[in-house]
N, C-alpha and C positions, 0 to 999 in steps of 0.2 A: 582656701582657707576660710573658715567661717567668721563672720564680722566680729563677733565677740571675742574669738580667739585672737583676732588681728588688734583688737583694741585693748585687750588686756595684757598683750605681750610686753608692754612697757611699763605695767603697774609696780614693778619693783623699783622703778627710779626714784630717789630721795627727794623730798622737797616739792611735791607735786599733790595737788588736791583735784581729782578727777570726778567730773560730774557728767551724766547723760543730758544731752540737750539736743534740740532739733535744729540741723543746720542744713543749707541748700544741698540738695542730692542731685549727683550726676552720675548716670550709669557708666559711661565710658571711664571717668575717673575711678569710680569705685571697683570695677573689674579689673582695671590695671593695677591699682594698689594692692588688692587682694590676691590677684591671680586667679579669679574665679572665672567660670565659663557661663555663658549665656546659652540658654535652650536654643537650638537652631530654628529659625524662623519657619522652615518647613514643616516643623513637627506640629505646627498650629493650622491645620487644615481650614477650619472655618475663617482664620483671618486671610490666609491664602486666596481663599474664594471671594472674601469681601473686596479685595484689591483688584479683582479682575474688571475688564471693561463690560459695559452693558451690551456691546456687540459680540456676536459670536460667529466664528469661522463657518463659512457656507451661507451666511445672510447674503441676499441680493439687494442691490440698490441702484439707481440710475445716476450716473457721474458724467460731468462734462468731457467731451471728446478732446483729446489733446491735439490731434491732427486737423481738426476742422471746427472753425467758429461756430458758436451758436447751435452745435448739434451735441448729441448725448448718447449714451450707450449703457446697456446693463453691465453691472461688475459683480464680481463675487468677493467677500471678505475672505482673505487666505489667513491672515492672523491679525492679532492686535497687539499695541504696546501703549498703555495709557490712552490718550486720545488720538494716537496715531493708527491708522489702518493701512494694511498691506492689500492692495487690490489687485483683481485680474479681470480684464474684459472677458465676458462671455465669448466663447469661441476660439479661445486659445487652448482649451483642453487642458493638458498637463504641461504645456510650454511655459516655463517660468521667465523667460527672457523680457517679457514686457510687463512683468509686475512692477508696481509702483506704490510708493507711500503718499499718503494725504493725511492733513491734519483735519479732524471733524469740525473744529471751530473755524476753519479759514476757507477749506475746500468748498466747491459747489457740488453738494451731495443732496439727493433726493429720494423719497421712496418710491418704489415700482408704481408705476401708474401716473406719476406727476407729468411726464411729457404729454401723456394722452389728455390730461386734465388741462394743461396750459398750452396747448397747440403747439408743442416743441418738437423737434425733429429727432427721431431715433434713428442712428447711423452708425454701423459698424465702423472701427478703425480701418484706415486704407490698408495696413499690413495684411489684413484677413479679410478683405471686402470680397475677394474672388472664392473664397473658401466654401461657401454655401451658396446655392442658387436661390433658395427661398429662405431668407431670414426671418419672415414672420412665423413659419413654421418651426423653424429652428428655437426661437424665442419662446413659444407655446410650450415645446417640450422641455426646455430648461427651466421654465418658470413653474411647471406644474408640479406640485408636491414639495415646491422648496419654500424656505422660510424668508420673507423679506424683513428688511431693517424697518423697524417701527417709525413712523413719521416723527412721533413727539422726540425722538432721540436725535433727529437729523435738523430739527429747526425748533425754534421756541425757547423757553427758559431752560428746558431739560437737555438741550442739545450739548453732545459731548459728554454728559455726566456718567461717572462710574455708577454701578448698581446701588451702592450704598447711599450715594449722594441724591438718588431719587427719592428717598423717604425724608421728607420733610416734617418739620414740627406742625402738627395738626392733622396729619393723614390719619385715616380711619382704617383699622384692620380688624379682623375677627379672631378671637382668641378661643381655643379649646377649653373646656371647663377642666379644672384640675382633678375632679372627681367623676366626672361623666363624659366619655369620650365622643358620646353622640350630640353633646349640648355645646354651643357656641354663643358668645356674646361679643358685640363691638367695643372696640378700645381705641383711644385716641394716643397718638405719638406725642409726648411731652418734650423728649430729648432724644437726640441721636448722636451718639458718641461712637464714630467708626463702625456703625453697624449694630452697636448695643443700645437698645431701645428702652427708654422708661415709657412706660404704657399705664393709662389710668382708663379704668372702665367708663364706658359711656353712662352717665346718670349719676356718678360718684364724683365729688369735689375734694374729697378728704385724701390728702397726699399720702397718708399712713397706708393707704389702700393701693398705691402704685406698686408696680412690679417691673423688673428688669428682666429682659429676654434679649438673646441675640437674634437678628432678624432671619436667620437660618432655622430657628427652632421650628420642630414639627408642629407645635401648637399654634402657629401663626398661619393665618390664611387671608386671601384678599376678601374685601367686603363682597357679600353675596355667595360666598363659598356654601354656607350651611343651606340656602335655599336651593342652590343648583344640585346639591347632593342629597336632598330630602332628609335634612338633619335639623335639629331643634334650635331656635334661636331664643335662649332664655337667659335672664341674669344669672350671675354665678351663684352655685349651690350655696356657698357659705356667706354670701352677702346679699341674697335675694330680699331678706327682711328688712334691709335698711331703708327701702323706698317702696311705695305701693306700686301696684301693678300699672296703673295708668301712668304714674311718673316714670317708670322704666320704659314704657312704651313711647311717651312723648319725647324722652330724651333720644331714644334710638331713632325715631322719625326725623328729628332736627339733624342729629349726626349724619344720617343717610343722605339727606337733601344737600347737607354741606360738602359731603365727600363726593356727590355726583358732578358738582361743579369743577372739581380738580381732582378726578380718580387716580388713584396710585397705579402707576404703570405695572403691568403683569410682569414684566421682566425682573423686578424685584424678587419673584418666586421661582425663577429658572433654574436656581441651584438647590432647590430644596430636595432632600433626598426622598425617594419612594420608599415606603414602609416595606419591609419584608414580613412574610406570613411566619406566624409562630407555632411552636409545637407543645405549648403549655396546657395542662389540664387543671381543673380545680382540684385542690388538696396537694398539689405538689409543694415540695419544700425546696428552698435553695438558699443561698447566702447573698447580702446585699448590704451595700454602705447604708448606714442609717439615713433616712431622708430628712429627719428633723436635726439630728446633731452628727453631721458627716465626719466624726472623729474615730469612730470604730464601725466593725462589721458585725452584723448580727443575723441570726435566723429569721426567715420569712416564709409566708405561705400565700400560694396562690388561690384566692377565695372566689374569684369570679372570672370567667372567660366571656367577653363582650362579643367577640367575631374573631376572624382569622388574623386581625392585626392587633387587637388590644386585649388586655387582661388586667386584672386587679390584684394588688399584692398588698399583704397586712403584716406589720411587724408582730412577731409572736411575742405575747404577753400572756402569762397564764394566770395572772392575778384576777380575781372576780371583779374588782372596782376599775379595772384598767380601762382608759379611753383609747379604743383602737386607732392606730395611725395606719391610714390606707393611701396608696398612691397607684395612679394608672400607668400602666408600662406597656411597651411593645418589645418585638424581638430584638431591636437595636438599642434598646434604652441603656445608658451608661450605668456602671456599678451594679448590675445583677451578675452574680457568679454562682458557679455550680456548687453542690454540696462537696465538702472536704477541701475546697480551694484554700482555705486559710492554713489547714493543716499541711498540705502540700507545699505551700509557700513560707511555712514558719511564720505566720502572722496570728495573732490572738484572736479568737471569736468570742464576742460578748456572749455571755450565757442569758438566755430569756429570762425575764422577769418571772417569778414564781416556780422556775424549775428547781427541784429540791437538791438534785446532785451538785455537789460543789465542782466535780470535774465534768465538763460537757464532753459527751460522746455522741456522734451522730448516731450511731448504730443503736444505742440505748434510746435516744432522743426519738428516732422514727418507731422504734417499737413501742415507747411510751405513749406517743400520739396516734400511732397507727395509720401513719402517711407514708408516702413513697417520695424518694428523691427525684428531682428533676434530671432527665437524662443529659450527658455531656453534649448531646447533639442539639440541644436547645440553645447552645452558647458557642457560636461559630467562630467568634473572635475573642477568645478568653486570654490570649497570651500575647498579643501584640503591644508593643511598647512606644513606637512611633519615634524612636530616636532619642528619647528623654534618658538621662542618666543621673546617677546621685551626684548632689552638689552643684547641678546646674541651676542657674537662677531665671527667674521670669516673674510676670506680674499676674496676680490672681486676685478673684473676687473673694471677699469676706463673707462666709456663708452665713454668719449671723447679722451682718449689716451689707446686704447686697449692692448698695449704692457706692460702697467703699472698695477700692482697689488697692492692694499692698504689694510691696516688695515680698517675693516669696523665694525660698530655697528648698530644692528636692532633697529631702532627708533619706528616701528610700524608694525604689521603684520595684513593684512586684508585680508581674504579668502586665496587665493593662491599667494598674492602679499607681498613683502617685501620692506620696505623703508630703504635704507642703508645710514648711514652717513659714508663718507669716510675720513679718518684721514690722516693728513700729507701732504695734497695738497697745493702747493704753491699758488694756486689761489682757494678761497673757491667756492663751487658749492652747490646747493640745494641737498637734499637727493634724491638718484637715487632710481627708481623702477625697482625690478627684480621679475621675477617669481620663485616659489619655485623650478620648474624643470630647471631653467636656468643652462647652463653650463659654466657661466661665475662667479660663486660663488664656493668658495673652503673652506674645514675645516681650523681651526687654525693650523699653523705649516706646511701647505702644500708646501708653497714656500720654506722653510728651508729645508724640505726633498728632495725637487727636485733641490736645488741649485740656486733658482730664488730670484733676489733682491724683497724685499717686502718694499713698501713705507709705512713707519709706522709714528706713531704721534710724534709731537714735545714735548718734556719734558721741563717743567720750571726748570730752574737751578737757584738756589738763591745764591747769594755772600754775605757773611757776613764776619765780622771781623775775626772770629775765624773759621778756617777749621775743620770739623770733620770727623773722618775716615769713611769709606765705609762698606757697608754690602757685597757687591760682592768684592772679592779680584781685585786690580788693575783697578777698576771702580770707578769714583767718583760720589757721591750722594750729592744732596745739603743739606745744614744745616738744611732746614726745616723737613727733615726726622729725623734727630737726635734730633731735638726739640720735635718732635712727641713722640720719645721714652722716652724723659723725662717726658713727660705728663702721659704716660702710662707705668710707670717703670717696674710694676709687669710682663709684658710679654715681656720686653725688656732687653736685656743684654749689657754689656759693650764688649771691645774688647777681643777676644780670641787670645792668641799667640801661635805660632808654635816654639818650641823651638827645633830647628834641631840638636843642639848639644846634646841633651839627647839620651839616649839609644832608638833604634828603635824597638828592638824585632825581632822575628823570621819571621814576616809576612810582614814588611815594608821594603822598599829599601831606605837606608839612603842616597844615593844619590839623589833620587828623592824628598826625604823629604827636603832636603837642597835647592832644587829649587823652593819649594813653598813660597808664601807670608808669611811675618814674622807676620802678624796679620790680623784677619778677624773681622768685625764689626766697630762699635756697630750696633745693629738692633733687629728685633724680634727674640727671642731666636731660636724658631724653624728654622728660616730661616737660622741664622748665625750657628748653629749646622749642619743643612743638608749641608751647603756649605763646612764646614771644614772636615766633614765625607766623602763627596765626593771626596774632595782632598785626604784625607787618603786613600781611597779606590783605587783610580787611581794611588797612590804611591806604592801600594803592589806589591809584587812578583805575587801573583796570586789573583786578585780582587775578584774572586768568593768565594774563602775561607774566605776572610775577611768579605764579605757580609754575610755569613753564621754565622761568629763569632759575628758579630754586632746584629744580630737577638736575640742572647741570652741575650743582655743587657737589663735587664728589671727590674722593682721593683713596686709592685701593690701600692705602697704609692705615686708614682710619678703622677704628673698631666702632662698626655702625649697627643699628637696627632700623627697619623700614616702619615709617609712620605715615598714616594717611592725613593729609593736609586738606582743608576745605575752605571754600570761599563762596561768598554770595555776591552776586552782581545783577542789577536790574531784576530782582526776584527770581533769578535762577541760582542753582547751585552747582558748584564745580568741586571736583575733588582729584587728587594726584597724590602718588607714592612718592615719598622722599626718604633717603637715608641720611638718619640724624646720629651724631657721635655719642656714645654711651659713656666715655670715660672722662673724668674732669680735666686731665691734662691736654686734651684735643679741643676743649670748649673755645678757647681764645682763637685758635687757628680756624675752627670752623666759622665763629662769628666773623672774623675778618674776611674769610673767603666769601661768605654770604654777601657782605657790604660790598666786595669787590664785583660781586656779580650784578649787584643791584646799582652798581656805578654811584653809590653814596659814600660819605665819609666813613673810614674804617672804625670809627668811634662812634657811629650811630647808636649802635647797641653792643653789649659785651660786657665783660667783668671790670672794665674801666668807667669809672664815674668822672664826667667832665662837667667842671663848674663854671669857671668863668671863660677861659680861652681854651680852644681846642688845640692839641699839640700838632694837628695838622694843617691849621690856620685856615680852616674852612669856613670861619665865621664870616670873613670878609669877600668870600667867593659867591657869586651868583650861579644860577643853574648853568648858563651857557659856558661862562669862565671856568668854573670849577671842572665841569665835564672835559672841556678842551685841555684844560691843565693836567688832568689825569689820563688823557686818551691813550697814552703808551702803555699804562699799567692795566687800566679796567676796561678800555673800549674793546668793542667786538673787532674782529679781524676786517681790515679794508676791503672793499670790494674792487678797489684798484691798485692792490698792494704790489703786483708783479708788473703793472703797466709800464711802459717807458714813458720818459718825460714828454710831457705835451700830449700823450695818446690818451684821448678821452674816450675811445670808442670801446675799448674792452670793458672797461668798468661799467659802461651803459649797457652792454649786452649781458654782462653778468647779472647786474641788477634786474635786469628784465625777466632774466631765466628764474631768479629767485622769486620774483612776483608771481610767475606762472605756478610755481610750485604750490603756492597758498591758494591760488585760485582752483587748482585741481583737489585740493583738499576740501575747498567749499563744495565742488560738485559732489564729491563722495559723500560728503556730511560725516566724515570720519576724521577723527584726530588720534589714531592709534599710535602715530609716530612721537605725540607727546606723552603718551602713558596716563592720559586723564581721561575720566569718564563724564559723560553727560548724556542727556536725553537727545534723540535726534533734531528735535526741533530746537534746541539750544545750540546748535553747531555754528549758528551764523555769528556766535561770538568770536569765532577764530577766523573770520574773513579777513580778506587782504586789506580791508580799510583800516582795521585794527592796527596792522603791522605798519602801515603808512603812518598812522598817528604817531606811533613810537619812533619811527625813522625821524619824523620831523623834530622831535623833542631832543634826539640825540644824533642830529645828522653830522655834527662836527666830529662825533667819534669815530665815524667811518672814514673820515678823511686820513690821507697817508702824505709822506713826504713827496712822492713823485706828484701827487694831485696838487699840494701846496705849492709846488714849483710851478706847476701848469697854471695855477691861479694868476700868474704874472701877466697872462694874456688879458687883453681887454675884454669887457663885458660882452661888446657886440660880436666877438669871435666865438664866445662860448657857445651860444646856442647852435651854430653851424657845426662844431667840432663834437659837442657832447650828445648825449642822447636826448629825444623829446622830454621835455620836463613832465613829471606827474602832476595830476590834478591837484590843485590847492596846495601844492608842496613848494617850500622854499629853499633854494640851495644855498650853502654858506661856502665861501673860499676864504682861505687866509691870504692876506696881501704878501707880495714879496718881501721877504725880511731886510730891513734896512738898518741904519744906524739907529733909528729912534725906535725900533721895535725888537730889541735885544732880549728885554724881559720876557721869558717864555711864559711867565704866570699870567700875563695879560696881554697878549698880542692883539694886533690892530687887524681886525678883519672886516671883509666886506660882504655885505649880503645883498642879494638880488632876489626878485620875485618873478614868477611865470605867469603867464596868462592860463585861462581856464582851458583852451584849446590847445592840443598838443602839437598843433602844426604852426602856430603864431611864433614869431621871433620877437626878441626884445624890442626890435625897432617898431614892430606892429603894435606892441604893448604900449610904447612911449607915444606913438600917434593916438592911440585909443584913449590915453588919460587926458590928452589935450582937449577932447571933447566934453571933460566935465564942466558943468555950470560954473561959472566964475564965482559965484557966491558961495560954492562948497569947496573951493579950493583952499588948501591949507599951506601956509608958508612956516617953514620950520627954521629957527635960528640956528640949531645946532644938529649934527647928524645924528639921527635915531639910534645908529650902530652904537654910538658912544654913551647913550643914555644909561643911567643907574637906575636902580629899582624906585629910588625917589623920585627921579625925573618922569618915569612911567606913571607913576601914582598922582604926581602933580598934573599930567596931561590928562589922565583919565578924569580926574576930578574937575578939571575945566570944561568937560564936555556934558552932555545929558546923561552919561553913565556914571556919575559921581557916586553913586550908591554901590558900584561894584569895585571901586578903587580899593577897598580893604582886601578883596581877595588877591589883587596884585601884589600887594604887600605880604601877605600871608605866604603867597608861593614864589616869591623872589623872582619875579618876571622882570627882567631888564629890558633894555631896547632891542637886543638882538633876538631874544625871546619872544618879544612882542610881535616882531615881524614875522616870525613863524607861525603865529596864531592863524587858524582857520575855522570856519563855522563848525565842522565835526570836533575839532579839538577843543574849541570853547565850550561846546555843549557836554562833552565827556569830562573834561578835567575840572570844569568850574561848575558843574551840575546846573546848568542854566536852562531854562525853558527856550523853546525856538524864538519867541518874540525879543527877549531880552538878549539873546545871542546874536540875532541879526542886527539888532540895534548896536551892540558893541563891535560887532565885525564891520559895520559902516564906519565907525571912527578908526578902527584899524586900517583900513583900506585908505581912507584919506592920509594916514601917516605914510603907508607904502608908496602911494601916488606921489606925495611930496618928496620921499627919499628918492624916487626914480628920477624925477624932473631936476632936483636940486643936487644931489650927492652921488647918484650911481655912476656918473661918468667921470 
């Protein structure tokens, strides 16, 4: 659906005053609202090439030998993935079993010859050491004629950079003259936007003469190209009169000296296409998109042939006073077409100025001018469309303002030409015509990805008497959208509220929840739910874990649609697919199921607004107490559920097995089992340590009745019967129920700590604590297990970590949660740097030691 159709479809509603104004534009929202389709990314060949690594398959380099310390061996690049390289040691031939990945930024990689220069040992891996008798001869044959990885890409400031990133502001290139193909002049890079370069000729300071080109443009060459190929180095033909000859020469000398200090790597030009030879002759006529006003197609003539690669074309104009419009072309120039192309494709052909006949006919015109039509053999690729279709959306350069990129819709596709409707222009213009191979068109989201402003469409905003809430938080939507929801109520829901006072559970950060908008919606169910789930994910301590939990929320009876949820964590991006309900009658159940999965209050978010007191009475509950209270409803299955009374070995073995599974995933750097996607270097996010952190927060959820009964044993018995404790983990047990602990909502539980070594017993730990210096020993008046949040805050305030007390208040950390804190947990959940985290953990350790000596037994 076209945007204007979408916006005008509600114009019949009474009591509305609609005006067009600029609002924040989001491609994903717009495509979803209108049902429009984005042009496939693979259709933009120049963009695909710009995203490739500077390293090429087949390149050789020297890499540290895995099997032997301080030795190296030559390896071949098999494939690349961003800054990751898949390598194979030379000598393995086609055997892939020893291929390995490495990160350019962290691995010890060197150019071929580095070992010889630095007196390092080149030694083949042990597995193939006996394969050849003379490895020196083998290396000579292997390296002869091969391409080695450039040294500047393996070390220094350019290390690991993509091709596009090698072009930095201030770089000097040579640009071919627009009117003379044998003439070049130096130009300086003023700006690099994803490979789209803003260039200014050396010697000119006026920005009005700047030009925009994609780095793959055949007009661009490295500095020194003209001299090496016996071509002229002269100022641009149309600008040479702006400076004297001496000024041009002086500016060129200064720029050349500057460029030699930090030359542009030749890898920038590795993807430049080689020009094909043409078959055009002077006097031939053809059709071409107007070079000055690319809104129509006109007849043109070949006026000059420079060589087998270049020829000159002039737009036909039969008037006497006409100023000729000339352009240099080559065989693969976009937008040149054979005679009769417009007639065959049902497209209007602009009549040449001065041609008397009102109805243009090529036969009459060729006879009138005495010229010949260019053969169809001169146009080898006149019909390819590269996957573009009508009504697809993309981003395109405004031909009248090259620095501006606009939202564009394809209005028609004919052969290899696209007609684009540019949106958001202050002054309307006809559909512009571009070739499918044009480097002035880009996929949806390209501007956002490269931090460049996009001129987007104007959205009609309707003023009505009653303002209705928005679908996107903190963004205003017109009332007409809300009325649309009322018309189609089955798939639209009312507002969903975020009740930040409710218990946030072990996964969500209460402080971040409090900063979220109070409500989202109304709108389409899937859109509103996706928005609020995204907010919750980004409010989590570890968004990746919440993504995995949300994938488990599913019901075969729900009417769902799949949505991709995204999260960012430590500068890395994660995404996963989740099924979200589509109908309003299932929203409440869906929200409660999500809350249940996240082990938070069922009213944390949903259609119910909580003002003063939550019906679940979660206000009075802390992290540990509330989770324990809800354990039978929302807790994950117990690891010792089937164990006999007092038998602690089975759950120990099962938990150990579960840990091994995560370790295995870590080795494979794969998370297919969770259906989430990430780059290989991000895979450490799902290591076992993360799982341990979450088990610490919710360890009481994993307890079950048999284990509660087993907790009647004394602490000194447990280390012998249970599994060896995990590193920095704290076990919690509920005491044997007695008359004083009949209230299940606040049972009395006992917590113990374990030593760092897995072979230490509780007795050894007790002995170890006695060695603490007397002045550091802490004497507690009350059992820290019974401390409230206020008690914890008071204690932290009394230490040298008083500035961190607010965090404990915000995150509802009581005494039991305090005893569970470890250095990794403190760093992750409280966003603390290492220094303050160690300082805080020292105080927590003092409490633990005091607990062992005073209350543990």
